[in-house]
C-alpha positions as CSV (number, residue, x, y, z in Angstrom):
1,M,6.9,-10.0,12.0
2,K,7.0,-7.4,9.3
3,K,5.1,-4.3,8.3
4,I,4.5,-3.8,4.6
5,E,3.7,-0.3,3.4
6,A,2.7,0.0,-0.2
7,I,2.0,3.3,-2.0
8,I,0.0,2.6,-5.1
9,Q,-2.2,4.2,-7.7
10,P,-5.8,4.6,-6.5
11,D,-7.2,2.6,-9.5
12,K,-5.2,-0.5,-8.5
13,L,-6.6,-0.8,-5.0
14,D,-9.6,-3.2,-5.8
15,K,-7.4,-5.6,-7.8
16,I,-4.7,-5.7,-5.1
17,K,-7.3,-6.1,-2.3
18,E,-9.0,-9.0,-4.1
19,A,-5.7,-10.8,-4.7
20,L,-4.6,-10.3,-1.0
21,V,-8.0,-11.5,0.3
22,G,-7.6,-14.5,-2.0
23,M,-4.3,-15.3,-0.2
24,D,-6.2,-15.3,3.2
25,I,-4.7,-12.0,4.4
26,K,-6.7,-11.3,7.5
27,G,-6.4,-7.5,7.6
28,M,-5.0,-4.4,6.1
29,T,-5.3,-0.7,6.6
30,I,-5.9,1.6,3.7
31,S,-5.3,5.4,3.7
32,E,-5.8,8.0,1.0
33,V,-2.6,10.0,0.8
34,R,-1.0,12.5,-1.6
35,G,2.6,12.7,-2.8
36,F,5.0,12.8,-5.6
37,G,8.3,11.2,-6.6
38,R,9.9,11.0,-10.0
39,Q,6.4,11.7,-11.4
40,E,6.6,15.3,-10.1
41,G,2.9,16.1,-10.3
42,K,1.0,17.0,-13.5
43,V,-0.5,20.0,-15.2
44,E,-4.3,20.2,-15.8
45,I,-6.4,22.7,-17.7
46,F,-9.6,23.9,-16.0
47,R,-11.7,26.5,-17.9
48,G,-8.8,27.5,-20.0
49,A,-6.4,28.0,-17.1
50,K,-3.4,25.7,-16.4
51,Y,-3.0,24.4,-12.9
52,K,-0.1,22.4,-11.6
53,I,-1.0,19.6,-9.2
54,D,2.2,18.9,-7.2
55,F,0.8,16.2,-4.9
56,L,-1.0,13.4,-6.7
57,P,-3.6,11.2,-5.0
58,K,-2.2,7.8,-4.0
59,I,-3.4,4.9,-1.7
60,K,-1.3,3.6,1.1
61,I,-1.8,0.0,2.1
62,E,-0.4,-1.2,5.5
63,I,-0.2,-4.9,6.3
64,I,1.4,-6.6,9.3
65,C,2.3,-10.2,8.6
66,K,4.5,-13.1,9.6
67,T,8.0,-12.8,8.2
68,D,7.6,-16.0,6.1
69,A,4.5,-14.5,4.3
70,C,6.2,-11.2,3.5
71,D,7.7,-12.2,0.1
72,K,4.5,-13.6,-1.3
73,I,2.5,-10.6,-0.2
74,I,5.1,-8.3,-1.9
75,E,5.0,-10.3,-5.1
76,T,1.2,-10.1,-5.2
77,I,1.2,-6.4,-4.7
78,I,3.8,-5.9,-7.5
79,E,1.9,-8.2,-9.9
80,N,-1.3,-6.3,-9.4
81,A,0.1,-2.8,-9.2
82,R,2.7,-2.7,-12.0
83,T,1.9,-0.8,-15.2
84,G,5.5,-0.2,-16.2
85,E,5.0,3.6,-16.1
86,I,6.4,6.2,-13.7
87,G,4.1,6.5,-10.7
88,D,3.4,2.8,-10.1
89,G,4.5,3.3,-6.5
90,K,6.8,2.0,-3.8
91,I,6.8,-0.8,-1.2
92,F,8.6,-0.4,2.2
93,I,9.2,-3.3,4.6
94,L,9.8,-2.6,8.3
95,P,10.5,-4.9,11.2
96,I,7.8,-5.1,13.9
97,E,9.0,-5.7,17.5
98,E,5.6,-6.6,19.1
99,T,1.9,-6.8,18.3
100,I,-0.7,-6.7,21.0
101,R,-4.4,-7.4,20.5
102,I,-6.2,-4.9,22.7
103,R,-9.4,-6.9,23.2
104,T,-7.6,-10.1,24.5
105,G,-4.1,-9.0,25.4
106,E,-2.7,-11.6,23.1
107,K,0.9,-10.8,22.0
108,G,3.1,-11.7,19.0
109,E,2.1,-13.4,15.8
110,I,-1.1,-14.7,17.3
111,A,-2.3,-11.1,17.7
112,I,-2.0,-10.5,13.9
């Protein structure tokens, strides 16, 4: 099993969610996060004063999946999140040792 963590631009969430649901992904967790990378924030003007925003709003998608589904999920996220500009985001893949469904006690891939 794998855990996919994708940090994306907020306006790409609906498009990615629709594509993943169309792939029969059973569940995901979404968090509103803030951060910066090479984008290094931005400067905005409010009532004539300049303000630097260091941490930009992003969305973090977390999906636990079977190892054989991982590549297709990653491709789908990339296809729907890519603009070609700095700030498109990152994807991290982590191994999952065990999954347990609390309600039934089921373990392993069946608990996903």
